[in-house]
C-alpha positions as CSV (number, residue, x, y, z in Angstrom):
1,M,112.7,98.3,68.4
2,T,111.5,96.3,71.5
3,V,113.1,97.1,75.0
4,H,115.0,94.0,76.3
5,F,114.3,92.8,80.0
6,S,116.8,90.7,81.8
7,S,116.1,87.0,81.8
8,R,116.8,87.2,85.9
9,V,113.3,88.8,86.0
10,G,111.3,86.3,83.7
11,S,107.8,86.5,82.8
12,R,106.7,84.0,85.9
13,T,103.7,82.2,84.5
14,L,101.0,82.6,87.4
15,N,99.5,79.6,88.9
16,P,95.7,79.0,89.0
17,I,95.6,80.4,92.7
18,A,97.4,83.4,91.9
19,V,94.8,84.1,88.9
20,A,92.1,83.5,91.0
21,E,93.4,86.0,93.5
22,L,94.0,88.7,90.8
23,E,90.4,88.2,89.5
24,A,88.9,88.5,93.2
25,K,90.8,91.6,93.4
26,A,89.8,93.1,90.3
27,A,86.1,92.4,91.2
28,G,86.7,94.1,94.8
29,V,86.7,91.0,96.6
30,A,88.8,91.1,99.9
31,L,90.1,87.7,100.5
32,G,91.1,86.5,103.9
33,K,94.3,84.9,104.3
34,L,94.8,81.5,106.0
35,N,98.5,82.1,105.8
36,D,98.7,85.7,107.0
37,S,102.0,85.9,109.0
38,N,101.6,89.6,109.2
39,P,101.8,90.6,113.0
40,T,100.6,94.0,112.5
41,R,97.3,93.0,111.3
42,H,96.7,90.6,114.5
43,G,97.1,93.1,117.3
44,L,100.8,92.6,117.8
45,S,102.1,96.0,116.6
46,S,104.6,97.9,118.9
47,D,103.5,101.4,119.9
48,E,106.7,102.9,118.5
49,V,105.7,101.6,115.0
50,P,101.7,101.8,114.9
51,W,101.0,101.3,111.5
52,V,99.2,98.2,109.8
53,Y,101.9,97.0,107.4
54,S,100.7,96.5,103.9
55,A,103.6,95.3,101.8
56,E,103.1,97.4,98.8
57,P,106.3,96.7,96.8
58,R,106.2,100.2,95.2
59,G,106.2,101.9,98.5
60,P,103.0,102.8,100.8
61,R,100.4,104.2,98.7
62,H,99.7,107.2,101.0
63,A,103.4,108.0,100.4
64,R,103.2,107.7,96.8
65,E,100.0,109.7,96.4
66,S,101.7,112.6,98.5
67,L,104.9,112.5,96.3
68,A,102.7,112.4,93.0
69,D,100.8,115.5,94.0
70,Y,104.0,117.5,95.1
71,L,105.5,116.3,91.8
72,T,102.4,117.1,89.7
73,G,102.6,120.7,91.2
74,L,106.3,121.2,90.9
75,H,106.3,120.0,87.0
76,A,103.4,122.2,86.4
77,L,105.2,125.3,87.6
78,E,108.1,124.2,85.1
79,A,106.0,123.7,82.4
80,A,104.3,126.7,82.9
81,A,107.5,128.6,83.0
82,A,108.6,127.1,80.1
83,G,105.3,127.4,77.9
84,R,104.6,123.6,78.0
85,E,101.7,121.7,78.7
86,P,101.8,120.0,82.3
87,K,101.8,116.3,82.7
88,P,100.3,115.0,86.0
89,V,102.2,112.4,87.7
90,D,100.1,109.1,88.8
91,P,101.3,107.5,91.7
92,D,101.1,104.1,90.3
93,D,104.1,105.1,88.1
94,L,106.4,105.8,91.2
95,Y,108.6,103.2,93.2
96,L,110.0,104.5,96.5
97,L,113.3,103.4,97.5
98,S,116.1,104.3,99.8
99,S,118.2,106.1,97.5
100,T,118.8,106.8,93.7
101,S,122.0,104.4,94.3
102,E,119.5,101.6,94.9
103,A,117.3,102.6,91.9
104,Y,120.3,102.2,89.6
105,S,121.0,98.8,91.0
106,W,117.4,97.7,90.4
107,L,117.2,99.1,86.9
108,I,120.1,97.2,85.8
109,K,118.7,94.1,87.4
110,L,115.6,94.7,85.3
111,L,117.2,95.6,82.2
112,C,120.5,93.7,81.7
113,D,121.8,90.1,82.2
114,A,125.6,89.7,83.0
115,G,128.0,90.7,80.4
116,D,125.3,93.5,78.9
117,A,126.1,97.2,79.2
118,V,124.9,100.7,80.0
119,L,125.9,103.9,78.4
120,A,127.3,106.4,80.9
121,P,128.6,110.0,80.5
122,K,132.0,111.2,80.7
123,P,133.0,113.4,82.4
124,G,130.8,111.9,85.1
125,Y,130.6,110.6,88.9
126,P,131.9,107.2,89.1
127,L,128.8,105.8,90.8
128,I,127.5,104.3,87.7
129,E,130.3,102.2,86.8
130,S,130.8,101.1,90.4
131,I,127.1,99.8,90.5
132,A,127.0,98.4,87.2
133,G,130.1,96.3,88.2
134,L,128.3,95.1,91.3
135,E,125.5,93.8,88.9
136,C,128.3,92.2,86.6
137,V,127.5,94.7,83.9
138,D,129.8,97.1,81.9
139,A,129.6,100.7,81.8
140,I,130.6,102.1,78.4
141,E,131.5,105.8,78.2
142,Y,130.0,108.4,76.1
143,Q,131.6,111.7,75.7
144,L,130.3,115.2,76.9
145,L,132.1,117.8,74.8
146,F,133.1,121.4,75.8
147,D,133.1,124.4,73.6
148,G,132.1,127.3,76.0
149,S,129.3,125.1,76.9
150,W,128.9,121.5,77.5
151,M,127.1,119.3,74.7
152,I,126.5,115.5,74.3
153,D,128.2,113.7,71.6
154,A,125.0,112.3,70.1
155,A,127.0,111.2,67.0
156,G,129.3,109.3,69.1
157,I,126.3,107.5,71.0
158,E,125.0,106.4,67.7
159,A,128.2,104.9,66.8
160,L,128.4,103.2,69.9
161,L,124.7,101.8,69.4
162,D,125.8,100.6,65.8
163,G,129.1,99.4,66.9
164,P,130.3,95.9,68.0
165,D,129.2,96.4,71.4
166,G,125.7,97.6,70.3
167,G,123.8,94.5,70.6
168,R,124.4,94.2,74.4
169,I,123.8,98.0,75.3
170,R,120.6,97.9,77.4
171,A,120.2,101.4,78.8
172,L,121.6,105.0,78.3
173,V,122.2,107.0,81.4
174,L,121.5,110.8,81.2
175,I,122.4,113.0,83.9
176,N,120.4,116.1,84.0
177,P,122.1,118.3,84.9
178,N,125.6,116.5,85.0
179,N,127.9,116.3,87.8
180,P,130.3,117.8,87.7
181,S,130.2,119.6,84.6
182,G,126.8,120.9,85.4
183,S,125.2,120.6,82.0
184,Y,121.2,120.3,81.1
185,V,120.3,118.0,78.4
186,K,119.4,120.2,75.5
187,A,116.0,120.0,73.8
188,G,117.8,118.9,70.4
189,E,120.0,116.5,72.3
190,R,117.0,114.7,73.9
191,E,115.3,114.5,70.7
192,R,118.0,112.8,68.9
193,I,118.8,110.7,72.0
194,V,115.2,109.5,72.5
195,A,115.0,108.6,68.8
196,L,118.2,106.5,69.0
197,C,117.1,104.5,72.1
198,R,113.9,104.1,70.6
199,E,115.2,102.7,67.2
200,H,117.9,100.4,69.1
201,G,115.5,99.1,71.9
202,V,117.5,100.9,74.4
203,A,115.9,102.2,77.8
204,L,116.6,105.7,79.2
205,I,117.8,106.0,82.7
206,A,117.6,109.8,83.8
207,D,119.0,111.1,86.9
208,E,117.7,114.4,87.7
209,V,118.7,114.9,91.2
210,F,120.1,118.3,90.7
211,F,117.5,119.6,88.2
212,D,116.0,122.2,90.6
213,Y,119.7,123.8,91.2
214,A,119.8,126.0,88.1
215,L,123.2,128.2,88.0
216,E,123.5,129.7,84.3
217,P,120.6,127.6,82.7
218,F,119.4,127.8,79.0
219,D,115.8,128.5,78.3
220,D,114.5,125.3,77.1
221,R,115.7,122.9,80.0
222,S,113.4,120.5,81.0
223,R,113.0,117.1,83.0
224,L,113.1,113.7,81.2
225,A,110.6,112.6,83.8
226,G,107.2,111.7,81.9
227,E,109.0,111.0,78.5
228,T,106.8,109.0,76.3
229,G,109.0,108.5,73.4
230,V,111.0,105.7,74.9
231,L,110.9,103.5,77.8
232,T,112.0,106.2,80.7
233,F,113.1,105.4,84.2
234,A,113.5,109.1,86.0
235,L,115.4,109.3,89.3
236,D,115.1,111.8,92.0
237,G,115.0,112.1,95.8
238,F,115.3,113.9,99.2
239,S,119.3,113.6,99.3
240,K,119.4,116.7,97.0
241,M,115.8,118.0,97.3
242,L,116.1,118.5,101.0
243,A,120.1,119.0,100.8
244,A,120.0,115.9,103.4
245,P,122.0,112.9,102.4
246,N,121.0,111.3,105.7
247,A,117.2,111.5,104.3
248,K,117.3,108.1,102.5
249,V,114.0,108.3,100.1
250,G,114.7,108.1,96.4
251,W,112.1,107.4,93.9
252,I,111.7,106.0,90.2
253,Q,109.0,107.6,87.9
254,V,108.4,105.1,85.0
255,S,107.0,106.4,81.7
256,G,107.3,105.6,77.9
257,P,105.1,103.8,75.4
258,E,102.3,102.1,77.2
259,G,103.2,98.6,76.4
260,D,106.9,99.0,77.5
261,A,106.2,100.9,80.7
262,A,103.3,98.1,81.5
263,E,105.9,95.4,81.1
264,A,108.5,97.3,83.0
265,K,106.6,97.8,86.1
266,R,105.0,94.7,86.1
267,R,108.6,93.2,86.1
268,L,109.9,95.9,88.4
269,D,107.2,94.9,90.7
270,V,108.8,91.7,91.2
271,I,112.2,93.1,92.1
272,A,110.6,95.7,94.4
273,D,108.5,92.9,96.1
274,D,111.6,91.0,96.7
275,Y,113.4,93.9,98.5
276,L,110.5,96.0,100.1
277,P,112.9,98.6,100.8
278,M,110.5,101.9,102.0
279,S,110.2,101.9,105.8
280,D,106.4,102.9,107.1
281,I,108.5,105.1,109.6
282,I,110.2,107.0,106.9
283,A,106.7,107.0,104.8
284,S,105.0,108.6,107.7
285,R,107.1,111.8,107.3
286,M,106.7,112.2,103.5
287,D,104.2,115.0,104.0
288,A,106.3,116.7,106.5
289,L,109.4,116.4,104.4
290,L,107.7,117.3,101.3
291,G,106.3,120.5,102.9
292,V,109.9,122.0,103.7
293,A,111.1,120.8,100.2
294,G,110.6,124.2,98.7
295,E,112.1,126.4,101.0
296,Q,115.2,124.2,101.6
297,T,115.9,124.0,97.7
298,A,115.6,127.7,97.5
299,L,118.0,127.8,100.6
300,V,120.7,126.0,98.8
301,L,120.1,127.5,95.6
302,E,120.7,130.9,97.2
303,R,124.0,129.5,98.6
304,V,125.1,128.0,95.4
305,R,124.3,130.9,93.3
306,G,125.9,133.4,95.7
307,N,129.0,131.3,95.8
308,L,129.3,131.3,92.0
309,A,129.0,134.8,91.7
310,R,131.6,135.3,94.4
311,L,133.9,132.7,92.4
312,H,133.7,134.7,89.1
313,E,134.8,137.7,91.3
314,L,137.7,136.1,92.6
315,L,138.8,134.7,89.5
316,D,138.4,138.3,87.4
317,A,140.5,139.8,90.3
318,D,143.3,137.2,90.4
319,P,146.5,138.9,89.1
320,L,147.6,135.8,87.2
321,G,144.5,135.2,85.8
322,V,145.2,131.5,84.8
323,V,142.4,129.9,86.6
324,S,138.9,129.8,85.0
325,V,135.9,128.2,85.8
326,L,133.8,126.1,83.0
327,R,130.3,127.3,82.7
328,A,128.0,125.2,84.8
329,E,124.0,125.4,84.1
330,G,123.2,123.7,87.3
331,G,124.2,121.5,90.4
332,W,126.1,122.1,93.4
333,N,129.7,121.7,91.9
334,V,132.0,123.5,89.0
335,L,135.1,122.5,87.4
336,L,138.0,125.1,87.8
337,R,140.7,124.9,84.8
338,F,144.3,125.7,85.7
339,P,147.2,125.3,83.3
340,G,148.0,122.1,82.4
341,V,151.8,122.4,82.9
342,I,150.6,121.8,86.4
343,D,149.8,118.2,87.3
344,E,146.7,117.3,88.8
345,N,147.7,115.4,91.6
346,A,150.6,117.6,92.4
347,L,148.1,120.5,93.0
348,V,146.1,118.5,95.3
349,L,149.1,117.5,97.0
350,R,150.3,121.1,97.4
351,L,147.0,122.0,98.9
352,I,146.9,119.3,101.4
353,A,150.6,120.4,102.5
354,D,150.1,124.1,102.4
355,H,146.3,124.8,103.1
356,G,145.1,121.5,104.8
357,L,142.7,121.1,101.8
358,T,141.9,118.2,99.6
359,G,140.1,117.6,96.7
360,Q,138.9,115.6,93.5
361,P,141.1,116.5,90.1
362,G,139.6,116.0,87.0
363,Y,140.9,112.8,86.1
364,F,138.5,111.4,88.9
365,F,135.7,112.2,86.6
366,D,137.6,110.9,83.5
367,M,138.4,114.5,82.0
368,T,140.2,114.0,78.6
369,S,143.2,116.3,79.6
370,N,145.0,117.7,82.7
371,G,144.2,120.8,84.4
372,Y,140.8,120.6,86.4
373,L,139.6,120.6,90.0
374,A,136.1,120.3,91.3
375,I,135.1,122.7,93.6
376,S,131.8,122.5,95.7
377,L,129.5,125.7,95.9
378,L,128.0,124.4,99.2
379,P,130.5,125.8,101.9
380,E,129.4,128.9,104.1
381,P,130.7,131.9,102.0
382,D,133.8,132.6,104.0
383,A,134.8,129.3,103.9
384,F,134.0,129.1,100.3
385,E,135.9,132.0,99.4
386,S,139.2,130.7,101.8
387,N,138.9,127.5,99.6
388,V,139.1,129.5,96.3
389,R,141.9,131.7,97.4
390,A,143.9,128.5,98.6
391,V,143.5,127.1,95.2
392,L,144.8,130.4,93.6
393,A,147.7,130.5,95.9
394,A,148.6,126.9,95.4
395,V,148.6,127.5,91.5
396,A,150.5,130.6,91.7
397,A,153.1,129.0,94.0
398,M,153.7,126.0,91.8
399,L,153.8,128.1,88.7
400,E,156.7,130.2,90.1
401,E,158.8,127.1,90.9
């Protein structure tokens, strides 16, 4: 089936002048502009912003080339470890933005008209629903199921695509690995979902911001970035790569069947040209930031793995033994499970009152039953251990009441 694109980013038939400009560009002719209102090309730049502004909607070319080189090397290492052929990243397949949240907004604009829908995983972080709502689009949940490890309910996805809402579903969001479940997309799940999306003309949006933070992974985990079986938009950014939410750089990598990918980029260029989000000031630091990405990721990975190991030790040593951690394959967060006789709200309120701590209960992520609490693996080890001990103490106190 053909992928649907929204009517708000239409075909926009080119006028004769635009056609002639494109022909000149293809022939290598640089045309002067009578209406050039870019002050940086006329000797009027500030010394604090010395660059000539090029107004490239996908982001400055040099920044995309640097990012493509970095991603090509990173993906090659991952492919070699898994025994797969690496795929080079083309800078023309990349769009630079201020965040993956902005990327979601752009892609919903690209794919959905008002009243359309996207499929989003549950449990999951509620960001997708919020952004979809801002775009007048519905988020329909599909389930992740837990049975010792997490799995995607692919049969449930198929039922949704074939059901009464199937005709308005335009995209399926995969979080790889998911937050807060920490589950990667398995090879069999990927194959089934790609086939379903292709059959139903649905695009894939793959959020892979936590991909490098493997905790208890399986052998065949792989990125969806570069997927060719269906139109795919892979999201990533510096927020997680550099452990720096204030480093507002995100990107979209477009891939898929040649015709779908080309049409998607043509239309996405319209959105990018309207918003022009990437600052040259930020782009000028791309090389330096990419240069420290590996060591920063390794630093965070050491912390979260160490805290996860300590968490297992603390839970194993707990005399009551009623709190456990759900297996997490990747990410920064894990889900603790405690006896369902304790209300989630009551537990968090007890933590606030007795320990000066607050938290996010499972229902924040639409867990299907009571008895879950999300906990971050990022704090310093002493603070992390104190947090875990506080949860164990609160659970013990509430069971004694």
